Steps between C-alpha positions, in 0.01 A plus 500: 500500500824402675837648418703326232824336611785749471762440231837392643851483356613190309656238728876549526484852350522761772436869546785713628349751741652847564692401817649202314585711195714728719728203569498388134606847389792499744617164369450605135703817562781282639487280186527803276788648700709182528458394136598854395826469697601212272381656173186288450211660309130424533307307233120456499346215303131404444324274750357301204728301270457225241480166684777365278750736667470320834475148353829561318678675788380355831454151355181319397552234769541732798228537764455866402410423137317174574288616793531866596467733201195717432456423130209580268417551133415854390244594233754428225562149633851590623611325818601767753636466854524736796874506566607257776851655509682780317843374385355352182317829431822702549689275258212509249502882517879505460478282189203686355644851538862425412628572853734200488654563157871565573393650833488412866204590721455537876123496557265491799124459528227488763136411455216248534533133395230232497503132598199283581640329808364434848510830690708480819710727720700727269372324185216645294347450156575860411838573653769757431859441400806717485784373286820591320633366170859547383512413130822459301769411757638142513725501809467463873567874545139586408375217722693649792353844419146357509566346841656818641200702374266263687708520817502881482123501464455291816736736687318806366169359624658392831405134446707245690500122534519407129729216390648495148525153341683454169555212258610431143272293276776481237453480124222316318744210446600488870136502604419222253773282653377582849138442404583145379686420825221647713234301311697176544521565875136611551354213296638265768278684756207592275233337716598711802492837321201735540250499212620832351859372496393172337331704226809716453742206487454435129446860392688743725703311763708802615182651644486207743794663682256781583242266657366604842406139587701380803538138381609610151757734655628208707547291186681791332766496773668214313450641149795596276636855542457739207838663572678179399364529145625853421790523258825678593402834343163503682667420831751780438218750424315404818818526704571845350152618602566388857827699499308811390234453768772453761664824383165680540473351853174323418410191700362201311457124516555262209190278474555232237132399521378846397308501170262759359143426396532652151654309211698791357768509772855391409816518711490721811180503713433649844235574764472721805302304758355575844334308781279799588216441252377149572530207260592707193861595568618668177484881495699569182645263239663497159799398296639479149284427194730523198277305259178696544543778241578244229214280618265796441626571148787741571874459463691318772550739795643423844264613776449487876259650751273448797137546605363583841141476626403842630225369730753278674757780518245740644387235748862474616520879536182480710623203706821685582306826564712701258231724352511875565208649694201605291556843347276770648409837341692809610189716526125461545286780355198575726238700304193622688224639276434534128721806444786341695482196268533725196799687648651182646526310172738772380706482820524124463644524148750769604620284791537195272690714248738584787566128551268413791269196520156643576180318595192720452187449708218393267142436603477819712440468878540742790838614634515240778421211265755617240774536763433140610548394138821706482638327808402153374671566164843511668569847356751721682307825458138609446442810285158642597296730275164637623258766376683784680834390351361536148428869562841574662713275270631316806492147633582321823792261527463234770790262572355155577806322640619737772701755297354811662153660524240607243554839339357716225713583195452704184424280198812621316714387798336157527763302307794646697325453833410137430853428378649633827274275707580190293873577500497531879330159518773340286772658711 
């Protein structure tokens, strides 16, 4: 009988192997540190939600809801969906647990999201997002804070070459006026638009601004400008935000063609973009979504935030070679013989209790073979225990990176001796 075909991962859903996880953990630590500086607290929501949540929040006519969601009926006949994004879940949780009742909340999250789209560079069917949500503040001051938090995160990670683009979508009324003018203009060129844009023309014409089709973009050059349809108060708010960003010395570009792909955005929107990741330029994007809490059954609450794809962020960290070297153990425990293994397991725990990272030889092997393993591990020092050392309560300490020669020490002096060697290496 031949071997059965091995089981592989689902297309677009990837394993993160240990060397990759090292980089992820560095980035995740940076997220935790930077959000903490601004007083944001972590929230964790389920990966499964009622499908209705996303139809009501993202919009039933968006590509995400129409084409990309993983949706199924459970045994009770309820329609459930693997979350394609997390803002709606955060707002649902805020409503459900009373977090927004006469309160403001600064929240952050990180975790897996799911969209059934064509896998490509930096885009996967299971992908990970980091995001922040500031719930309860109406003014441009919180919008400026969100932007400064993002900029600090890029600095903390050492990422360069990102461009911040900002725009104001205005109120529902302003967008309705703009939508009518845009439709009137685009209908004159309907036959030249790409097929997706033709489909969107009647249902969601603002999304046409986001088209990647070159001919459609050419037609859009002559389209009306959204900024002309904002009322005086909206223009003043947007101008105030720019003053705050200027004061924080943050560079940005106003892009009046910038729209977001989710229906819940109102007013201020923004993206950080790069030319370092191929066709998909956006690294992090967000804006204001004041109507969403009410849309999901809560009381009206102003809100703003952003989301960032972690795969794309980590790819940037890799592209710019910003990751720290792989962490190596401090010590490698060489144990030759059965009795040495018994004694050595105790030494290993004592050394770890003292704060050292210790890799213990497992699988036995002679002294020469174990020392090769010790060297390959990247450890600074090998601690060697043989049969004779068990009798005399001693062990040998062998520096592996040129910090002196091998010597025998009493077991009760081991921790101090190892610490001296490692301290001399650091100095």
